C-alpha positions in Angstrom: 91.1 92.8 61.2 94.7 92.2 62.3 96.1 94.5 65.0 99.7 95.7 65.0 101.1 95.0 68.4 103.5 97.9 68.3 100.5 100.2 67.6 98.5 98.7 70.4 101.5 99.2 72.7 101.8 102.8 71.7 98.1 103.3 72.5 98.3 101.7 75.9 101.3 103.6 77.0 99.7 106.9 75.8 96.5 106.0 77.6 98.4 105.4 80.8 100.4 108.6 80.6 97.8 110.8 78.9 100.8 112.6 77.4 102.3 111.6 74.1 105.7 113.0 74.9 106.1 111.0 78.1 104.6 107.9 76.6 107.1 108.1 73.6 110.0 108.4 76.0 109.1 105.2 77.9 109.1 103.3 74.6 112.3 104.9 73.3 110.4 106.5 70.4 110.1 110.1 69.2 106.7 111.7 69.9 106.1 111.9 66.1 106.7 108.1 65.7 104.3 107.3 68.6 101.6 109.7 67.2 101.9 108.0 63.8 101.4 104.5 65.3 98.3 105.7 67.2 96.9 107.4 64.1 97.3 104.2 62.0 95.6 102.2 64.7 92.7 104.7 64.8 92.5 104.6 61.0 92.4 100.7 61.1 89.7 100.7 63.8 87.7 103.6 62.2 87.3 105.4 65.5 89.2 108.1 67.4 90.8 106.8 70.6 92.0 110.1 71.9 90.7 113.7 72.1 93.5 116.0 71.3 93.8 119.7 71.8 94.7 121.5 75.1 95.7 118.1 76.5 95.1 114.4 75.8 92.2 112.4 77.0 90.6 109.1 76.0 87.4 109.0 74.0 84.6 106.6 75.0 85.9 104.2 72.3 89.4 104.6 73.8 88.2 103.7 77.3 86.4 100.6 76.0 89.5 99.6 74.0 92.0 100.0 76.9 91.4 96.9 79.0 91.3 94.4 76.1 94.3 96.2 74.6 96.3 95.5 77.8 95.3 91.8 77.6 96.4 91.7 74.0 99.8 93.0 74.9 100.1 90.5 77.8 99.2 87.6 75.5 101.7 88.8 72.9 104.5 89.0 75.4 103.6 85.6 76.8 103.6 84.1 73.3 107.1 85.5 72.5 108.5 84.2 75.8 107.0 80.8 75.2 108.4 80.6 71.7 111.9 81.5 72.6 111.9 79.5 75.8 112.9 82.6 77.8 112.6 82.4 81.5 113.0 85.4 83.8 112.5 85.8 87.5 109.3 87.2 89.0 110.0 90.9 89.6 108.4 91.9 92.9 108.4 95.5 94.2 107.5 96.5 97.8 106.3 99.7 99.4 105.6 100.7 103.0 109.3 100.5 104.0 109.0 102.0 107.4 106.9 98.9 108.3 109.6 96.6 106.8 107.7 94.6 104.1 110.8 92.5 103.3 110.3 90.7 106.7 107.3 89.0 105.4 108.6 88.2 101.9 111.8 86.8 103.5 109.7 84.2 105.2 108.4 82.8 102.0 111.1 83.7 99.4 112.9 80.3 99.4 109.7 78.4 98.7 108.4 81.0 96.1 110.9 80.3 93.3 113.0 82.7 91.4 112.4 86.3 92.7 114.0 89.7 92.1 113.0 92.2 94.7 112.9 96.0 94.3 111.8 99.0 96.3 108.8 101.1 95.3 108.3 104.6 96.9 104.5 104.3 97.4 101.4 102.6 96.1 100.9 105.1 93.2 104.4 104.5 91.9 104.1 100.8 92.2 100.7 100.9 90.4 102.3 102.7 87.5 105.2 100.2 87.4 102.7 97.3 87.3 100.6 98.9 84.6 103.7 99.7 82.5 104.9 96.1 82.8 108.1 97.2 84.6 107.4 94.7 87.4 105.2 91.6 87.7 103.9 91.9 91.3 104.1 94.1 94.3 103.7 93.7 98.1 102.4 96.2 100.6 99.2 97.7 102.0 96.5 98.1 99.4 93.7 100.6 99.9 91.1 102.1 97.6 90.8 103.5 95.1 92.6 100.8 93.3 93.2 100.8 89.5 90.7 98.6 87.7 93.5 96.8 85.8 94.9 95.4 89.0 94.1 92.4 91.3 95.2 91.9 94.9 95.1 89.2 97.5 95.4 89.6 101.2 98.5 87.8 102.6 99.0 88.9 106.2 97.3 90.8 109.0 99.8 92.2 111.5 99.0 93.5 115.0 100.2 97.1 115.5 101.7 98.5 118.8 101.8 102.1 120.0 105.4 103.4 120.2 106.0 106.4 122.5 108.5 108.1 124.7 109.2 106.7 128.1 108.2 110.1 129.4 104.8 109.9 127.8 102.0 109.9 130.5 100.8 106.5 129.3 104.2 104.9 128.8 104.0 102.7 132.0 100.7 101.0 130.9 101.0 97.3 130.1 98.5 97.8 127.3 96.3 100.6 125.9 93.0 101.0 124.1 93.4 103.1 120.9 91.0 105.7 122.3 93.2 106.4 125.3 95.6 108.0 122.8 93.1 110.7 121.7 94.8 113.4 123.7 98.3 112.5 122.4 100.1 113.7 119.3 100.2 111.3 116.4 103.6 111.5 114.7 103.7 110.5 111.0 106.7 110.2 108.6 105.1 112.3 105.8 101.9 114.0 104.9 99.1 112.2 106.8 96.7 112.3 103.8 99.3 110.2 101.9 99.6 107.6 104.8 96.2 106.0 104.6 96.5 103.6 107.6 97.6 106.3 110.1 95.0 108.8 108.7 92.1 106.4 109.1 93.3 105.3 112.6 93.4 109.0 113.7 89.9 109.6 112.3 88.4 106.4 113.8 89.7 106.9 117.3 89.4 110.6 117.6 93.1 111.5 117.6 93.0 115.3 117.2 96.7 116.1 117.5 98.6 115.2 114.4 102.2 116.2 113.3 104.3 115.1 110.4 108.0 115.0 109.5 110.2 113.6 106.7 110.7 109.9 106.2 114.4 109.4 106.8 114.2 105.8 108.0 113.0 103.9 111.0 115.7 105.0 113.4 115.2 108.7 112.7 111.4 108.3 112.9 111.6 106.7 116.3 114.1 109.3 117.6 111.5 111.9 116.7 108.9 110.0 118.8 111.3 109.8 121.8 112.1 113.5 121.6 108.6 114.7 122.5 106.7 113.1 125.4 103.4 114.0 123.8 104.0 112.0 120.6 103.2 108.4 119.7 103.0 106.5 116.4 102.1 103.0 115.3 104.5 100.1 114.3 103.8 96.5 113.6 104.6 94.5 116.7 107.2 92.2 115.1 109.2 95.0 113.3 112.8 94.8 114.7 113.3 98.2 116.5 116.6 99.9 117.0 117.9 100.0 120.5 116.9 103.6 121.5 117.0 104.8 125.1 113.6 106.1 126.2 111.5 104.3 123.6 108.5 102.2 124.7 106.3 99.9 122.6 102.8 99.2 124.2 100.3 96.7 122.8 96.9 98.0 121.7 93.9 96.1 122.9 90.1 96.3 122.9 90.3 97.0 119.2 93.7 95.9 118.1 94.7 97.7 114.8 95.9 95.3 112.1 98.1 96.3 109.2 97.1 94.4 106.1 99.8 93.2 103.7 98.7 92.2 100.2 100.1 91.0 96.9 99.2 93.1 93.9 99.5 92.3 90.1 98.0 93.1 86.7 94.6 91.5 86.0 94.9 88.8 83.4 98.6 89.2 83.1 100.1 86.9 85.7 103.8 85.9 85.5 104.0 82.0 85.9 106.0 82.5 89.0 103.1 84.3 90.8 101.5 80.9 91.5 104.5 79.8 93.5 104.6 83.1 95.4 100.9 83.0 96.3 101.1 79.4 97.3 104.1 80.0 99.6 102.3 82.9 101.2 99.2 80.8 101.8 101.2 78.0 103.3 103.0 80.4 105.7 99.7 82.1 106.6 98.3 78.8 107.7 101.4 77.9 109.7 101.9 81.3 111.3 98.2 82.4 111.7 98.7 85.4 109.5 95.1 85.8 108.5 93.2 85.6 111.8 90.7 88.4 112.3 87.9 89.0 114.8 85.8 92.1 114.1 84.8 92.2 117.8 88.4 92.6 118.9 90.4 93.9 115.9 90.2 97.0 113.7 91.0 97.3 110.0 90.3 100.3 107.8 88.9 97.9 105.2 87.6 94.7 106.7 88.8 91.6 104.8 86.5 89.5 102.7 88.6 86.6 101.5 89.6 84.6 104.6 87.9 83.1 107.7 87.3 85.2 110.7 88.2 83.6 114.0 88.7 84.9 117.5 92.3 84.3 118.6 94.8 85.0 121.3 97.9 86.8 119.9 99.9 87.4 123.0 
């Protein structure tokens, strides 16, 4: 049985969108043309891949077919690229912009080969871009649930400080334990249920007061912190902060929160340039002690499993 790659591509895109009209638009097809391709594929396989009527959903056969279908497309695309000798840069998207992910990539970019960097809005939008083949890899904080078609590798664990107004009752402290902030107001740049790290921090350390605003960039975010002496938020210790009168950054100790940065890519569909990027990240992690973690002194929402755990002195 010989599969038609165009038909397989139509199936995969429809399976990802669960909407024939949207899937057709991403492939520059009419909905009728996409439906015909999928119908021919189903006829060839002798099974229904979708349930139609009142919406679109995968059948059990469709769910079984999806993962190997994605691998088939990846292999076909790689074969075409090899045959025509085409080289293109590794397309890397980032998310978590308030915490400045580009800082970390900038430290490895020159050693990582030919990169093109973009800006994703959040993990779900980056996930969609990866699954659609619009980008090759992404960089940011990964948290469950993660799509089964994706693979990730931890790159960096970054200590987080509390940022607060100089008028906050705890502003003069040289360091704070996270639980000392439980009577303060956690300020978040967006809905807290969409900001997994802050949400889990608040739950873990009993932060009852929570307030949210609109993400208009780091300067606006910190200005909102300064404006109210009850507020605080969290920021990686090494993020360059704007010079704002009345802003204090205080290290967190006892259990130091660590923000985890990871690389994310499609399972079984790695661009050749990904090896150079992961190698550059591993080299810098060894040099700059990016992956040190001691569960007795550090806090992570999801403890890491793919690197050594060592007690260390950060400051």
